[in-house]
N, C-alpha and C positions, 0 to 999 in steps of 0.2 A: 504493500500500500504506500510505503514511503517512496519507493521508486516511481510508482504511478503518479503520485503528487508532484514529485520532482520533475517528471517528464512534462506534465501539464504546465508547470510553472516555467520550464524552459521554453516551451512553445509559445507561451504567452509573452515572454520577453522577446522572442524572435519575431512575433507578430508586430511588436512595437518598432522593430528594426527592418520592416519591409517584407516579412514572410506573408505570402499570399493566403487568401482564405481557403483555396482548394487544398494546397499542401497542409495547411493547419488542420482542416477537417480530416484529411487522410491520416495524418500522424496521430490525431486523437482517437480515430477509429481503430488504428492498429494497437494503441495502448489499451483501449477498452477490450479488444478481442483477446489480447494476451492475458489481461487480468481475468477475463471470463474462463479462458482455457486453464489457468492456474487454479482457480477456484473449483472448477469442475474436476480437475485432476486430483485436487486435495480430497474431495469427497469420495471419488470412486477408486482412488489409489492407483491411477494410471496417468502418468505425466508425459507420455511419449508425444502427444500432440503439442503440449507446451514446449518441450525441449526441441521438437522439430521446428516450431515457429521461431523460437529464440535463435536456433542455429541458422535458419534461412535468413532471418532479418540481420543477424550479425554479419554474415557473408555479404549480403546485399549492401549494407551500410559501408562496410570496409571497402568493397569493390567500387562503390560510388565515390567514396572519398578519394581513393587512389586514382580513379578515372578522371575526376575533376582536377586533381593536382596535375596530372599529366596533360590534360587539355589546356589548362592555364599555362603550363610550361611551354607547350607547343605554340600557343598564341603569343607568349612573351618573347620567345626566341626568334631572332632574325637571321639565324644561320640555317640555310636549307638542309645541310647534312644533319645537324642536330635535330631539326624538326622531323626529318624522316626517321631517325633512330627512335625518337620518342613516340612516333606514331606506331612503329612496330611493337615497342614495349607496351603501349596502350592496348593494342590489339591482343597481345598475349595475356595481359592482365584480365581483359574482358572475357576472353575465352576460358581461362582457368576459373574465373568467378562463375560463369554460366555452368561449367561442368560440376563445380562443387555444389552450387545451389540445386541442380538437378539431382545429384547424388543424395543430398540431405533430404530433399522432398520425397524421393523414392524410398529411402531407408526408413524415415520416420512416419511418413503419411500413408505409404502403401504396404511397407513390410511390417513395421512395428505395430501400428494401431489396428488396421483392418485384418492383418494377418494373411495377406495375399501370398506371401512367400514364407515357406518354412525355413529352418536353418540350412539344410542342404541346398534347397532351391535358391535361397538368397546368396549363399556363398558363390554358387556358379554364376548367377546373374550379376553379382557385384564384380566378379573378375571380367566378364564380358563387357559390362558397362564401362569399367576402367579402361579397357583396351579401345572401346569406341570413343571414349573421351579423349584419349591420347591422339587418336586419328583425327578427331574434330579439331583439336588444338593445332595439330600439325597442318591441317588444311587451311585453317585461318591464318597461320603464320606464313605459309606460302603465298596466300592471297595478299597479305599485307606487304610482303616483299615485292610482289608484282606491282602493287599499287605505288610503292615508293620508287621502284625502278622507273615506272612511267613518269612519275613526277620529276625524277632526276633528269630524264630525257627532255621533258618539257621545260625545265629550268636549268639549262646547262650552266656549269660553273666556269667554263673557260671564256676568255675574251681575246680580242685581237683579231688579226687578219684571218686566222684559221676559222674562227667563229663566223666572220663575215662571209667567207666563202660558202659556209653551210647554212646560210640564212633560209634559203628556199626549202632545203631538206628539213630543217627544224620546224619551219612553218607547217609543213605537211604532217610532221609528227604531232603537232598540236591538234590536228583534226583526226588523224588515223589512230594514234595510240590510245586515246580514251575508249574508242570502240573495241580495239584489240584487248584492252584491259578488262572491259566489261565482259567480253566473250570468254576470256581465259578464266577469270574469277568465277563466272557462272558455271563453267564446265567443271572446274575443280570442286566447287562446293556441292554440285549435284553428285559427282562421283563419290565424294567423301560422305555425303548423306546416305547414299545407297549402301556403301560399304559398312557404315556404322550401323544402319538398320539390320544388315545381314549378320554382323557380328553379334548384335544383341539377341538375335534369334527370330527376327521378323522375316517372313518369306517375301522376297522382293520380286519374285517371278510375276505375280499379278500386276505389280507396279510397272515392270518393264513391258509387259504385254499391253497394259493400258496406255503407256507412253508411246508405244509403237502405233497403236490405233489412232491416238490423238495426233501424232506426227503425220500419219498418212492423210487424215482428214484435213489437217492444216495445209499440207502440201498441195492437195487437190483444189483447195479454195483460196490459195494465197498467191496467185500469179501477180497480183498488184503489189503485194508485200515484197516478193522477190524482185520485182522491177524496181521498187523504191530502194532496196538495199544495194542492188548492183549499181544503179545510177549514182547513189551516194558515194560508193567506193570510187567510181570513175571521177566524180567531181573532186574528191579529196586528193586522189593521186595526181590529177592534173593541176592542183593548186588553184582552183577557180576562185575560191574565197577562203577567208580565215575568220576565226572568232573575233568579234569586235568590229568587223568591217561593216560598212553600209552598202547594201546591194539592192538591186531592183530586179524583180522577177514576177512574172504573171500579173503585171500591173500593180504590184505592191512594192513599196520601197521602205526599208528600215534597217536598223542595226542588227547584225547577226548576233543574237543573244545566246543561242544554244544550238548544238548539233547533236542530234540523236542518231539512232540506228537506221531510221527510215524517214526522218523529217528534220526540218530546221525551224527555228523560231525567230521571227523578225519583229522588232519593236519599232513602230513608226513614230513620227514626230508628235503625234497626239497621245502617245503612251500605250496605244493598243498593241496587242501581241497577235501576230499572224503565224499560224503553224502550217507549213507547206510541205507536203511529201516530196522527196527527191525526184520521183517520177514526174511531178507536175511543175518542176522548176523551169525546165526549158532553157531558153536563152537568158543569160544573166549579165547584168550591167553592174560592174563593181565601181562604186563611187569613192572608195577609200584608197585607191592606188595613188592618189595625189597625197603625198606625205609631207609632214613637217618634221624638222629636226629640233630636238630639245637638247640644249647643251648646258651642263652644270660645270662651272669652273671653280676650283678651290685654289687660292693663292696663299702661300705661307709667308708670313712676314718675318719669320725667324728661321734660323738654320735647323733643318730636320735631317736626321740620319736617313740614308737611302733605304735601309731595311724597313724603317718605320713608314716611309712614303709608300713602299710596295705593299706593306701590310694594310695600310689605310685604303689604298686603291682596291685591294681585294675585298675588304670589308664593305666599302661603298658599293661595289658591284654586286655583292651578295644581298645587301639590304635592298637595292633597287629591284633585283630580280625576284625577290621573295614577296614583293608587295602586290597583293591581288588587284587593287584598282589600277595599277600601272599595267598589269598583264592584260587587262580587258581591252586596251587600245594599242598595246605595243605590237609593232611589226618588226621582226628581226631581233637581233641581239643588242644588248647594251654594251657599247664599246668604251672601255676604260683605258685611258692613257695617262701615264705619269712621267714627270721629268724630275727625277731625284737630284740630278746634277745639272746646274744651269750656269751660264757664263756669269762673270762677276757683275753685280748690279741688278740681276734679274731674280725674281722670286721663284722658289720651287712651286710646282703646280701639279694638280690632278684634274683631269677633265673626263666627264662622263657624257657621252653622246648617244642618243637613241632616236629611232624613227617612230612616229606615232601619227595616227590620223588627225587631220586638222581639227575635227570637232572636239577632241580631248586634249589638245596640245596645252592649252593654258592651265587646265586642271592638273595635268601631269607635271607641268613645270613647277607649280607651287608645291605639290606633294613630294617631288624628287628633292627639291631644295630642303624641305623639312627633314627628310630622311638623312640627307648628307649632314645637316647640322647636328642631328642626333648622334650619328657615328663619330663626328669630330668631338662632341662633348664627352662621349664615352671614352675617347682616347685622351682626354685631358686638355683639349685646345679650347681657347676662349675667343671672343670676338676681337680681342686685341692682337691675337696671334695669326688669325686667318681672315680672309674675306671670301665670301661666296657670291658668285654672280650666276644668274640664270637667264637664259634667253631662248627665244623660239625663232628658228631660222626657216627660210624657205628650203624645200628639198633640193633646189637647184644649187645650193651652196654646199652640198655634200662633198664635192670634190675639194673644197678648201679646208675640210676638217681632217687633220692628220690621223691616219689609222694606226700609227705606232709612235712611241715616244721619240722626240727629236734627239 
């Protein structure tokens, strides 16, 4: 009873600090249910339900806390490599938590209380369930690795002329790889689910037969779907459009907001969203191939070690590449050049240049400047030590921008 009172008091305090009414009601309901299970167990001498509920809730709360900590760490980190590692760790934590919760639910709620499993049956089922859980965790881990691999390809860490030569290839990656990722992860999870069910002891033959019948029915009535998918693959391989560009098709014009497996979403100037299947796109006019150049220049007013200049240049490049609002309108790579050694009388300099569609140039200009300022502050530089200039240039001036340090 003291624990229940303390719980209600805690939720009341959290309510004063912004806890919503729905979570408040849910938490109070859980406390009331736990209290009822304890009282019922005390009278009948059977506390398996209470212990099962406590175990499930403990794992849920612990997994939720760890998951939120990892999510906040991913959000706070500006290093793409660190973000990817934390994402894989978060996926593993969630998978282990799900496996443990299912194990506790089955053991206490199906084996202990109703008695669906006897001791020999439960021992065999627990062994098979543990093997299926390991398979599930392994499948989720592989899926997470595929996801972060695709993210690494979409956000390359290299800069310079080599990256500039591969701009077209990486632009195609931005449209093709998400679909490849979706297909690979779907296949892996389906195979893992079928294998796990088979290990547990469920006959998957009817499932396979049903899937075959459904697949045959879909193939007979999905000529339009196949046309959309094939057309979309050709559009992507030919680099007709990219995410964030403004295109015109079938009498509709808008910014390309999303690319699916069989359709694209365009948002027009009025804010309406048009979903157009690939097979209905037809001839496409791309209005975003007229590009603007955004250039951020950092001038150092005191002598800085060449190694520190190089480190800052890499940090600035990673910060710009990992910012989602910039990715929405970014075309190509962000070129980072640094001049750690300058003739006498000239300031050392770092320059970041990237191409972006004209409609997003001014917004990207201000955002990139704030990101660069944040990286410099983290490195210990103040406004007296450096000056940052941001400018938007016409794409015709691209030839005047150096591609490598002088």
